[in-house]
C-alpha positions as CSV (number, residue, x, y, z in Angstrom):
1,M,-113.4,180.8,245.9
2,L,-113.9,180.6,249.1
3,V,-116.9,183.1,250.7
4,G,-115.3,185.8,253.4
5,M,-111.3,184.9,252.1
6,A,-111.0,186.8,248.8
7,S,-110.5,190.1,250.9
8,D,-107.8,187.8,253.3
9,F,-106.3,187.1,249.9
10,E,-106.5,190.4,248.8
11,A,-104.4,191.9,251.7
12,Q,-101.9,189.3,251.7
13,L,-101.7,190.3,247.4
14,R,-101.2,194.3,248.4
15,G,-98.9,193.2,251.5
16,A,-96.5,191.7,249.2
17,S,-96.8,194.3,246.5
18,L,-98.7,192.0,244.4
19,R,-101.1,193.3,241.9
20,V,-104.8,191.5,242.7
21,T,-105.8,189.5,239.9
22,R,-108.2,186.9,239.0
23,P,-105.5,184.1,238.7
24,R,-103.8,185.2,241.8
25,L,-107.3,185.2,243.8
26,A,-108.3,181.9,242.3
27,V,-104.6,179.8,242.9
28,L,-104.6,181.2,246.5
29,A,-108.1,180.2,247.1
30,A,-107.2,176.5,245.8
31,L,-103.9,176.3,247.8
32,H,-105.9,177.2,251.0
33,E,-108.3,174.3,250.4
34,H,-105.8,171.8,249.0
35,P,-102.6,172.0,250.7
36,H,-99.4,170.0,248.9
37,V,-101.0,169.9,245.4
38,D,-98.8,169.8,242.2
39,T,-99.2,172.6,239.4
40,D,-101.5,170.6,237.6
41,T,-104.0,170.2,240.6
42,V,-103.4,173.9,241.0
43,I,-104.5,173.7,237.1
44,S,-107.3,172.1,237.4
45,L,-108.8,173.3,240.7
46,V,-108.1,177.1,239.2
47,R,-109.6,176.3,236.0
48,A,-113.1,175.3,237.5
49,D,-113.1,179.1,238.2
50,L,-111.5,180.5,235.5
51,P,-112.0,177.9,232.7
52,R,-109.8,180.0,230.1
53,V,-106.7,180.5,232.4
54,S,-104.0,178.8,230.9
55,H,-101.0,176.9,232.1
56,Q,-98.4,179.4,231.6
57,A,-100.6,181.8,233.9
58,V,-100.5,179.7,236.7
59,Y,-97.1,178.8,236.1
60,D,-96.6,182.5,236.4
61,V,-98.3,182.9,239.5
62,L,-97.4,180.1,241.4
63,R,-93.6,181.7,240.8
64,A,-94.7,185.1,241.8
65,L,-96.8,184.0,245.1
66,T,-93.7,181.9,246.2
67,N,-90.8,184.7,245.5
68,A,-93.3,187.1,247.3
69,G,-93.0,184.4,250.4
70,L,-97.3,183.8,250.2
71,V,-97.1,180.4,248.9
72,R,-94.3,177.6,249.7
73,R,-92.9,175.4,247.2
74,I,-92.0,171.9,248.9
75,E,-90.5,168.6,246.5
76,P,-90.2,165.4,248.4
77,A,-87.7,163.4,246.5
78,G,-88.9,161.5,243.4
79,A,-92.2,163.6,243.7
80,P,-93.2,166.7,241.9
81,A,-93.0,170.0,243.3
82,R,-96.2,170.9,245.2
83,Y,-97.3,173.8,247.1
84,E,-99.1,175.5,249.8
85,T,-100.2,178.4,251.9
86,R,-98.2,177.9,255.4
87,V,-95.9,179.7,255.5
88,G,-93.7,182.2,258.2
89,D,-92.6,179.0,260.3
90,N,-90.6,176.4,260.4
91,H,-93.0,173.2,260.1
92,H,-92.0,169.9,258.6
93,H,-93.8,167.2,256.3
94,V,-94.5,163.2,256.5
95,V,-95.0,162.1,253.2
96,C,-96.9,158.2,252.5
97,R,-94.2,155.8,250.7
98,S,-97.4,154.3,249.2
99,C,-99.7,157.2,247.8
100,G,-98.0,159.7,247.9
101,A,-100.6,161.8,250.5
102,I,-98.5,164.7,252.1
103,A,-99.3,166.2,255.6
104,D,-97.6,169.2,258.1
105,V,-95.9,167.9,261.0
106,D,-95.1,170.9,263.3
107,C,-91.5,171.9,263.6
108,A,-89.5,169.2,265.9
109,V,-88.5,169.5,269.1
110,G,-86.2,168.2,271.9
111,H,-83.0,166.1,271.1
112,A,-83.9,163.9,268.2
113,P,-83.4,164.6,265.4
114,C,-81.3,167.6,266.2
115,L,-82.2,170.7,263.9
116,T,-78.8,172.4,264.7
117,A,-76.3,171.6,262.1
118,S,-72.8,170.6,264.0
119,D,-71.0,172.5,261.7
120,D,-72.7,175.1,259.2
121,Q,-69.8,175.7,257.7
122,G,-69.7,179.8,258.4
123,F,-73.9,179.4,256.9
124,L,-76.4,181.7,258.7
125,V,-79.2,178.7,259.2
126,E,-82.3,180.2,258.5
127,E,-84.4,177.2,258.1
128,A,-84.1,173.3,258.6
129,E,-86.2,171.4,256.3
130,V,-87.1,167.4,257.8
131,T,-89.1,164.8,255.7
132,Y,-90.5,162.1,258.0
133,W,-91.2,159.0,255.1
134,G,-93.6,156.7,256.4
135,T,-96.8,155.3,255.2
136,C,-100.1,156.9,255.8
137,P,-103.3,155.4,258.0
138,D,-105.9,154.5,255.1
139,C,-102.5,152.6,253.3
140,A,-101.6,150.9,256.6
141,S,-105.3,150.0,256.5
142,R,-105.3,148.2,253.2
143,R,-101.9,146.1,253.7
144,P,-102.7,142.8,254.6
145,T,-102.1,141.7,257.9
146,P,-99.3,138.9,258.4
């Protein structure tokens, strides 16, 4: 687990009225170090510190942390759900079509794209989600030049 971050993670859990447990601390540490990972990767990362933790325990922790607002679940089209600890802002993501790499993009500003619904159908809009799709620099550098 990240040195010095354990007390921050404990405070986050207590602030969300969640018990401080080793699996919860391990999941927060894994997601802090490796944002945008899927559940299988979280399980592998957590098992590096807690070899006997079950799949179900990690699933339960991810659900509890997501419900408490400590973790954000993102679901790019055609990809498994991913998790991150960057919450509390309306940031977006850029996804590589070749390798699936994901990176954060701060909230779009200006006139394009318009993030205000032209007709919100009476909904109280709290968040806009934008996913940019393209090719990451590593994949682009491996493409043959014409």
